[in-house]
N, C-alpha and C positions, 0 to 999 in steps of 0.2 A: 532548593529547586534544582535541577540538573544544569550542567556546563552547556550541553548540547542536546536537543531533542529532534527527531524527524519523526513528522505523523504522530506525536505524541510518545515517542519511544526514545529513551536515554540512551545514548551510546559513548564509550569513553573515548577522551581525547589526550592525547600524549601530554606530558607534563609541558613540554615546550611551548604548549597552546597552539592558538591559530593567529594568524596573520591576516588581519583585515584590511582592506584595500577600496578606493573609490575608485569607481570606473566613471570617465566622462564620456557622453554621447555626443559627438559634434566635432568641429573643426575649430581649432585654436594654433596661433600662428603669430609672426611678425609681419607688419605690413612693410612696404618699400621706405616709410619714413622711421621704421622702428618702433612704432606704436603695437603694443599688443592688441589682437582682433580674435574674436572667437563667436563661434554660433552654438553654444551649448545646448542642445535639445533635452538632455536629460543628466540623470547621476544616479547611478546604481552602485550598489555594494557586493563585494565578493569577500569571500573568506577561504582559506587554503590552510590545510593542515594534515595531521597522519593519527592515527589511533596507536595505543600502546599495542604490544604483541596481542593478538586475537588466536581463539582456538580456528582449526580449518572451517567448522558450520559456523561459527560468527561472521567470520570474514567473509564466507560466501555470501551470508543473509545480507551483511552491511554494504557489499559492492552491488548484490541484486537492487537492493532498496535505492543506493545512490543513483543509479542510470533507470530508475522510474520501472523496472520490469513489471510485468502483471497488468491488468486490467481493472477498471472501475467503473460500475454503473451506478450512478446517483439516483436514475429512475424520475428525475426532475423534468423531464422534457413534457411539453405542452400537451403530446399525445403518446397513448401507449405504443404506437407503433414507431415513432421515434426513440423511446425508452429503451428500447431493448438493444440500442446502440451504445456502446461504451464510451468513455472521455476520448479514445483514441480511433473510435468508429468501428469498433469491433462487436459483431451481431451475435446475439444470443437466438437461436434457432429453435422454432417449435410453433406451439399455439399461441397466438397473439394475446398477451394480457390484457387487462382492463385496468383503469385507475379509479381505485375504490375511494370514497369518502363518505362516511368513515370508513376504517379508521383514518383518522390524521397522520400525516406521514411522520417518520422518525425524525428525518432530517429534510429541508428544502421544501419543494413545492409538491412533490407529487411521491406516491409508492406506485406499486403495481400489485395486482392481484391475479394468480394462475388458477385457472379453471380446475375442479378435481380431476384427478390423476393425469392432468395434463402438464408438460414438463416445457422448459426453456434450458438448452445447453448447448454447448460448442466444445471445440478441442484447443489446447493450448501446447506452446511448443517451447523449447529451451533454446539458448541462444545457438546451438548447434544446427537448429532446424528440424530436430526429431521431436517425437510426441512426448512431452513433458511427464516423466515418471513420478516426479514431485510436485506436488501442488499445497500451497496453503490458501485459506480462504476466511472471509469475515462477511458476515451478512444478519441482518436483522429481520426477525419474524415474529408477525403478531400473533399473542396467543390467545386472542378473543377480548382482552380485557387490557393488556400492556405490549409494548415491544420488548423483545428478548434479544440479547445480542449473543450470536453464534460464532465461534472461532475454531478452526481446527487445521491439522496437515494430513495429508495422505501422500501414502508411498505405493506406487503401482495400484492404485484404488483402493487399497486398504486404510483403515483410518490409523493414525498412530497417536493422536492425541485431539481431544475435543473439550472447548471451555462454552459455558453458558454463563453469560453475566458474571465473569471472573472465575467460576467454579468448575473444577475438573468433573468432566462426565465421563461415563464408563462407556458409551459409544456416542457414535454419531447420530445428530436427528435424523428422523426418517424422512424429511422432505428433500434431503440431498438426492440427487439423481445420479451420482457418480456410479452408482450399483447398478446402472441400467446397461450392462454388458458393451459400454463403448471402448473398453480396453483403454491403453495408457493416454493420458492428457485429456480424458473425456471429465467434464464435469457439468453439473447442472442442479437447477432446483425446480421442485415439482408442486403440484397441488395435494399435498398430503399434510397431515399434522406433524408434530414433533414424534410422535410415535409412530408414524407411518399408515395412520389411516387416511384413505382417499377423502379429500375436503377441498373447498376452494381457500387458498391462502394467501395473504398478503406479505408481500417483501419489500425492503427498503436498504440502499447502499450496499450492494453487493461489490466484494473486492475477491480476485482471484490472482495468485501470486505463483508464478512456476519456478518456486524454491522453498526451501525447509526455514519456515520463520521459526524463530526462537519461542517456546513455550512460552516465557514470562511475556513476550512481545503479543502472542496470541491471547493471553488472560487480559491484557491491558485493551486490546481493541474490543474485546467481547464487552467493555463496560464505557468505551467511548462515550463522550458528550458533544462531541463534534464530528461531523462527516470525514470521511476519509478524503485526501488529496484528490484532485482532476490529474491523474497519473498522465505523463510523467514527472510533473511539478511534485514536490513536497511540502509539507507545512512545518517551517522551522520554528524553534522556540528554546528556551533556556536563558541561561545569563549572558551568555556570550553576546545574544542578538541585544544591541542598543536601540532604543525607542528612536522611530516607529519601527516595531518589528514587522518585516517584510511579510505579506499575505503569503508567498511562497517563494521557493529557490529552486532551480534544478542543480542536480547533482552530477558530479562526474568523478570517476577513478582516476588517481595518478599512479606515482611509481608504488610498486608493492615489493615489500622486502620480505624474503623468506629467511626463518630463522628457526632456532630450538629453544623452547622456553616453559617455564614451570609456572602454573598460576596458583602455586599454594595447595591444589588439590591434584591434578593431572600434569604429567608432563606430554609435551607436545614437540617432536621433533620436524613437524610441518608448520608450525605457527607463522602468521602473517602481520606485520604492520602495513595498513593499508594508507597511501597517501590519498587525500580527496580535496575537491574545490566543491564550493557553494557559491552559485550565482543568483544575485536577487532577480527575480521575473520582473 
C-alpha cells in the first residue's frame, strides 16, 4: 500500500516523512485556583510534510489537487434541476436532464440522462481568472449494459490523452461537447454515444479539473470503485493514516523550494519540493 494517497492517487513523500499533530477545538486553561479547566468540543488531526523533488508538471498537478481546484458533479441531488450544480455550486448550462432509472447510478443515489443531441456545458477558469487552456476530466458513461469510466486531458480544446476503463484510447469519446466551438475553457457532455451518434445518454460523477493531470492518474480514475471527493475536500488514504481514517481532508500548499535535480531519466533545472498540510475535515 502507498504511504499517502489523495483521491486514490499515490503521491511521493520526502524521506523525512510527515509530522502528525492533534488539534483540540475548544478552550483550555487554568482557573484562579490553579486547576485545569476546559471545554473540548472536538479533536481533529493534521499532517504536515513535503514531497521529494518533483518535475514542474507533477508539482503543478500536486499543488492544484491539494487546494481542490476544479468542479465535481455527483448528480446525486433529489431533482435533475439541482443535479446540474457542482459541489461548489457551479452550474452546467443547457437542456435540463432527467434522472433515469434504469440504469442504476454508478455511485450514490442518482445519475442523469441528457436528451439526444442536447448538451450540458460551462466554462472553466485558471487561477489568474483566464479561460483555462488546460482541462482534465473524469466521467462515467452508461453504454447500455454497464458503466464505462472515461478520463482524459485537453489543451486548447484538443485531446492529449484519453482512457476508458484504464485502457488508452486513440481519440476522445463522441459525447464530449468540448468540440462545440466554445473556445478555451469550454467543456461539456452531450446526448451522444461514445462514437458520436445522437442518442439519449446517461452520465454519472463528472469531474473537470483546470490543470493537466498525470496520465497514470487519469488511467486510475477511469477504473475507480468509489466516487470522486466533494471538492475542495480530498479523500485521503495510505499507510500514514492511522485508524480511523478521516473521511476527508483539506489540503494547503506550504513553502515551495525550487531546485535542479535528475529523476534518473530526465534532468530538470526547475524542479520543486512542495511543502503541504492536510487538515482533517
